N, C-alpha and C positions, 0 to 999 in steps of 0.2 A: 504493500500500500504506500502511495505517495505521502510523505510526511511534511511536517512543518518546515524543515530545512529546505526541502526542494521547492515548496510553494513560495518561500521567501525569495528564492533566486529566479522565479519566473520573470522574464522581461516583458511584463504586461504593458509597460509604457510604449512598446513598439506596435501594439495591436492597432490602436487608433490610426497612426500614420499609414500602416499597411492597408487598413480598410479604406482610407482616403485614396490611396494609390489605386486600389481596385475600382473605386468609383470613377476616378479620372480615366482609367483604362476603358471602362464602359462608355464614358462620354466620348472618348477618342474614336472608338469603333463606330458609334452612331454618326459622328461628324464625318468620318471618312466615307461611310456609306452614302450619306447625303451628298457629299461632294461628287462621288462617283456617279450616282443617279442623276445629279444635276448636269454633269458633263454629257451624259448620254442623251438626256432630254433636250439640252440646249444646243445640240449639234443638228440644226435643221437641214444641213446639206447631206447628211448621211442617211441613206435609205437602202432597203434591199434585204436579202437573206442574211448577210453578215451582220447587219445592224440588229435584226430581229433575234438572231442567235445570241449576239452579245447581250441584248436586253434580257433574254431569258436567263443567261448565265449570271448577270448582275442580280436578277430577282432571286435566284438560288443562293447567291452569296449573301444577299441582304437577309434572307430567312435565317441562314446560319449565323450571320453577324448579330442579328437581333436576339437570337436565342443566347448567344455567348454574352452579349451585353446585359441581357436580363439576368443571367446567372451571375455575372460579376457584380451587378448592382445588388442582387440578393445577398451575395457573399459579403459585400461591403456592409450591408445592413446588419448581418449577423456579426460581423467583426466589430462594428460600433457597439452593438448590444453586449458583446463579450467584453470589450474594453471597459465599458461602464460597470457591468455586472460583476465581473471578476475582480476588478480593482476595489470595488466597494466591499465585496465579500472577503477579499484578502485583508483589507484594512481592518475590518471588524475582527477577524481572526487574530491578526498580529497585535491589535490593541489589547485584546483579552489575554494574550500570551504575556505581553509586557506588564500588564497590571498584576497578573499572577506572580510573575518573577519578582516584581517589586515587593510583594507580600511575603517573599521568601519561599515560594513554592518552586520545586524542581519539576520540570516538564520533560516527559519523554517525547520522541519525535511524533508519536501518534496522538499526542495531546493528553496523555495520562499525567495527572498531577500528584505530587507527593510533598509532604512537609515534615521536617525533622521533629516538630512538636506533635506528639500523639493526640493532643487536644484539637488539632486542626484536621483530623482525619475526615470528619463530615464535610468540612470545607473543601478538602482535596477531592472528595467524591463529586461534589457539586461542580467544581471547576473542570474535572475530567469530562463530565457529561457535557458541560457547556462548550468547552474548547473542542472536544471531539466532535460535537454536533456542528460547530462552525466549520471545522475542517471537512467533515463529510458533505455539508452543503456546498462548500467551495468546489470540492472535487466533482460533485454531481453536476454543478453548473458547467464546470470545465468539460465534463464528458458530454453534456447536452449540446453545448456550443460546438465542441469538436466533432460530434456526430453530424450536426447540420452542415458544417464546413466540409467534412469528408464526402457527404452525399452530393454537395454542390461540385466538389472536385471530380467526383465520379461522372456527373453530367458533362463537365468540361472534357473529361477523358472519353466520354461517349462509349462506354463499354456495353450498354444495353440492358444490364440487369435491372436498372431503375431508369424511368423515363420521366421527363417533365410533363405536367398537365398541359393540355392544349390551352391556348390563350382564351380567356373568358370563362374558364372553369371556375366553379365556386371557390375552390381552395387552390390559389395560384402557387402555393408552396408544396403541394402534394407531390410525393415521389411515387410513381405508379409502377406496378409490375407491367411487363409487356402485354399480358392479356387484358388487364384493366385499361391500359392506354388504348388498345385496339377497340375495345367496347365503346369508349368515349368518342373515338374518331368516327365510328359508324354513325353517330348521331349528328355529325357536322356536315355543312354543305361542302361541295367539292373544292371550292377555292381555299377554304380553311384547312381541309385535309391536305391539300398540296403544299400550303405554307408550312404546315407542321412537318410533312414528310421531307421537304427540301432541307430542313435543318438537322435531319438524322444522319448519323454515320452509317456506313455499310453494315457494321455489326449491329447497330440498333435496329435497322430495317430488317435484318435477318431474324433478330429476336422477335419482332412483331409478327413476321410471317410465320415463324415456327409456332408462336403461341396461338394465333387465331387465323389459320390459312383460309377458313371458310368465310371470314369477314373481309380480309385483305384482298382475296382473289376477285371480289366483285365490287370493291369499294371505289366509287368514282372519286377522282382526285389523286389516287395512288398511281404513280407512274406505271405504264403498261408492262414494262419488263419486270417490275416487282409483282404486279398482279399475276403475270405468267408464272413466276417462280412459285407463288402461293398455289396456283391452280395445278401446277405439276405435282405438288404434294397431294392435292385432292384426287387427282386422276389416279395416281399410284395407290392411294388408299382405297378408292372405289374398285380398282382392278383386284387388289389383294382380297377385299371383302367378298367379291363375287367368286373368286377362285376358292376361297376358304369355304364358301357355301356349296361348293361342288357344281358350280354352274357349267363348267367346261367351256368349250370353244363356241359360245353363242355369238350372234351378231354383235351384241353389246361388248362382250369380252374382246372380240377381234377389233372393234372400234377403239376401245381403250388402249389396247396394245399398240395400235397404229398411232394413236395420239402421243404416246410416250416415245416413239421411235423417231430418230432424225429423218427428215424428208427433204427432197430436193426443193429448193426455192425457185423463184423466177429465173435466177441465173444458173440453175442446175446444181448449185452447191448444197451438200447435205448440211442441214442445220436443225437444232431442236425446234419443235413446233411451239408456237406461242399462242396460248389461249388466255384471253383477258376476261373471260367469263366461263364458268363450268359448273354444271350440276348433273349428277347421275340420276336424279329423281325423275319418275315418269318416263316420258319419251326422251328426256335429257335436254339440257340447254347448253349452249356454248356460243362464244364469239372467238373466231380464230383470226389472227393477224398474219397476213401473207406479205413478206418483204419488210424491210426496215424503213422506218420514218427518218428520212434524212433531208437536208436542204436540196439534194439533187432529185428528189421524187417529183415526177411530173404532175402528180395529183394524189389525192387520198380518196379511195372508194369504199363504200359500205354496200355490200350485196345482201339483200334480204330474200331468201328463197321462199318457195311456196309450199302447197299441200304435199304431204308425204315426207318432208324434210324433218330429220330428227338426229339424235346423236349417232345412231347406227349408220346414217348416210353421210357422215362428216367427210369421208374421203372423196365422195362424188362432188360435193360442193367445193372442197379444197381444190380439186383438179380444175374446175371451171375458174376459180379465183386465181390460181397460179397462172393459167393461160392469159387471163385478163391482165394480170400484173405484168407479165412478161411482154405482152403486146403493147401495153400502154405506157409502161414505165412508172405506173402508179403503185402505191401501197394499197392493198385491198384487204378489207375485213369482211369475213362471212358472219352475218348477224343472225343467230338463231336462238336468241335469249327469250324463249317462250314456248308454249305448247301449241305449235302449229297444227292445223287440222291434218289428220292422217288419211281421211277418206273424203270422197265427194259427198256421199251420204252414208251415215253409219250403217254398217252391215252390208255395204256395197250398194251401188246405184240400182241394179236390177232388183235386189231384195227389197229395198226401201220402196221402190216404185210399184211393187206388187203387193204392198200391204193391203189386207182385206178392206180396212177402213182407214183412209188417209185423212183423219181429222186432227183435232188439237193435240191429243196425246201422241198419236203416231207421228205427227209433224215434229213434235218436240224430241221424240226418240230418234227420228231419222236425221234431223238437222242439227241438233245441239252438239256443238263441238266439231261439226263437219265444215267443209269448205263453204257451205251455204249459211253458216252461222257467223254474224259479224263480231261476236264477243271476243274470240281470240285475238282479232286484229286490234280491238279497243284495248285489250289488256297488254298486248305487246307494245303498242304505240307509245305509251307513257314511258316505258323503260328505254325505248329507242331515243326519245327526246333527251332523257338524262344521259344516256351513253353519248349522244351527239355532243352535248356540252362538255363531257370529259374528253372526247376525241378532239374537240377544238382546242382545249388547253394543251393536250399532248402535241397536236400538230403545230400550234403556235410556237412551241419551244423547239421542235425538231425539224419541221418542214413548213416554215411560216408563209411561204409564197404559194404553197400547193392548194389548189381549189379542192373543196370537199364535195363529193358526188354520192348521192344515194340512188341505188338501183333496186327497185322493188319488182320481183318477178312473180307474176300470177297472184296468188293470195298475198305474197310479200308486197305487191304493189298496193294492196288495200292497207297493209300495215304502214307503209311509208306515207300514203296519203293521209291516213288518220293521224300519224305523227306530225305531218305538216299542219293539220287542223289544230293540233295541240301546241304548235309553236316550234317545231324542229327547224333549226337553222341549217341551211345548205346553200352551196353555190350553184349546184346543179342537181336536178332530180330527174330520173328516168323511170317512167312507168312502162315496164317491159312485159308484154303479154299480161297486162295487169287486170285483176278482177274489178278494179274501180279506182276511185279517187279519194276514198276515205269513208268510213262507216258512220261518222258523226254528222250531226246537222251543222250547217254553216260552212264558211269558206276556209281556205288555207290561211294560216297565220305565220308563215315563214318570216322571221324578222329581217331577213336579207331582202331589201327592196330590188336588188339586181339579180335575184335568183333566175336561172334559166331552167325551164321545164321542157321535157321531151316525152313523147310516147313512142312505143315500138311494138306494133301489133301486126302479125302476119294476116293476110287475107285468108278467109275461110277457116281461121283458127276458131274453134268452138267458143273460146273465151269472148269472141265478138258478141255472142248472144247475151252473155252476162253483162258486158259493157252496155249493150243497147237497151236491155230490158230489166236488168237487175239493179237499177239505181237505188231502190229502197234498201238493198242489202249493202252493197259495196260503194255506192256513191256516184255511179254514172260512168260515162265513157271518157277516158282520158284523151282519146284521139280527137274528141270534139270539144274538150274543155278550153275556155278562153286562155290565151297566153301559152298554150302548149304546142310545141312544134312536133309534128309527127315525123319520125325518121323512117327511112326506107329499110324494109326488111330484105328486099332484093332477092338475091340468089344464094344458093349454097356454093361452096368452093368449086372451082373448076374440076371437071372430071380428069381421070388419069391421062386421057388422050388429048387434054388441053381444051376440050369444048366446054362451053359454059355449064355450070351446075343447074340443077332444077330450081324452080321458083320456091322460095320459102313460103309454104302455105299449108292449110289444112291442120289436122290434129298434130302431125309431126312438127308443124311450124310453131307450135306453142313453146317448145323447149329445145328442139334439136340444134338450133343455131348457137346455143350456149356451149355446145361441144364441138363447134365447127369454127375455128378462128379464121378460116378463109371465107366465111359467109359475109354478106353485106351487113346483116344485122349485127354480127359480132364486131365488125369493123366500126360500126357506128357507136356501139357501147365503148369500145376502146378510145374512139375519137373524143367522146364526151369526157372520159376520165382524164385524158392527156391534154385537152384543150385544142386538139386539132380540128379542122373543118369537118362538119358532118354532112351527110347526104339526106336531103329531104325525101319524103315519101313519093314513090312513083306507083301509080295504080296499074296493076297488071291483071288482077282478078277481083271480083266483087268481094266485099268484106264478109257478108253473111252467107255466101254460098246459095244453095237452092232452098228458099223458104217453103216451097211446096213439099219437099221431102221431109222437112221437120214437121210441118203440119200433119202430113200423113202418118208419120211415126206416132205422134201423140194421139191423134184422133183414133187410130187403129188400136193402140195398146193401152191407153190410159184415159178411158172415158171419164173417170172420176177425178182427174187431176185438178180441174178448175176449182172445184169445191175444196179440195184438199189444200191447195196453196192459199186459198182465201182463209182457211183456218190457221194456216201457218203464219199469218201476218203478225201474230202476237210475238213471234220470235224476231220481228224486224223484217220479215219477208213480205214484199208487197202482195196485195190481193191481185192475182193475175187472172184476167178475164179472157185473154187471148191464148189459145193453145200454142201458138208459135212463140209467144212471149214466155210461156211456161218452160220451154226448153232452155231458156237462159238460166233459170235457177238450177236446172238439172246439170247443165254444163259447168256450174261452178265447181264441179269435180275437177275441172282443169285449173282450179286454184292451186295446182301443183304442177 
């Protein structure tokens, strides 16, 4: 135990000047940051990618500097408290020691008092308790101040075992475990998450990821590479759990294995796959990044697939995105963060359409969660808006000049349109073979007044019926929407003999062009992503094909359909009084 002699020699007179030096250091950091930021803002002649990258670097340094300054200021405050508190406590102790010695008491180093006169034994006991208590209180105060300073020194060392509370937290002096810090971050808006994250060391970030990967992996504001690191843990955990349950080589297990394996990127180089969203629940959810976000990126694309897309089909969508990224020079994200419909009508189209009574209950069973149901689009759209805001932050730092393009294919077009109704910010939007323009009432609310909108729909693609007659479900025909430029779907790639490919049309024209980089339609998608000139639509065939064939199909096989779809209107499906129009709802199958 530290005794009176040691306490007497403590250089407490140096504590206050040291605290003042810490405060001055904090002020110096803040002043330097303000000077640096002012120099960047004041340089009106500097523009472009280098300026934007430097600005983002300054923002990161400011976040780290402000954290350091706050920690130094807090340490200075603790030092001043220690200087005053310890000096007063030591003074009280030494005064008691001196008074006892004046009375002839002999004191041990631990404060125990003795007197040569046996009659002073009671007094000796009293003084022992008093002086020993003063010593204990001084040592306890020293330990308390020392612990606070060591914790602050740990924050400066950024080891990650303890983390500062986010700015604005009720207790600004709290020292949090990584798990507790992650839980608080999950309640913050993305900009405050990013400010906090920018001030972390690599070790601290790794500690947060290890503590709560399920939070960090989907948390908007966390840098995408860090989210990908968290999701890699989650994918591995999901695969191990399924194998432990004896699932074997199911489609989901194969998909998870593939997600963990390096894959060729747009340049052909094998790299770990990057998932900035992942969930193994239900049909699975994910967002995969294809290519790196760099100042050299020609653009940033978000591809939202349609009906039938799920975690098990992740490789199919990746293949399309890799080709788009390679052809356009853009970084492409596949966005499947939601339960996309898996069928045209639940139980299969023919089964649903042959229900004995196609009334309210049957309509609900057949359409709920299917491609004819607007609810999945509404549920996914809000998440897409939030992801878009996080993507803008990420792109502003890494690829500040790259335009951001959203491509919604089939049912995914309805998701993108609904997100625009909710305020999705985009530079370009492409409604590709889209089911519609959005399932909500009201117009688009894209905050970018200079957004460019395009549609891409092949003639005789059955989705044309949905666009023409399914407005009450998916919002109408993007080809006819004001301010939307319809792009040419054109031809497939040239044949091996060099002759022109066939016209992109019909049922195959709904999706096949996504797998044909030589097609006119694919070239137009790539052009929008990269900012190259596009080719407007050229009419080669009628959009709707033969209406009499559709009418004959419905009238021959589905005499009860008119009443059935009238009953389905409570799901958001329009009351359809024309048999030809009814086929539009049926063909929302092609929302995939």
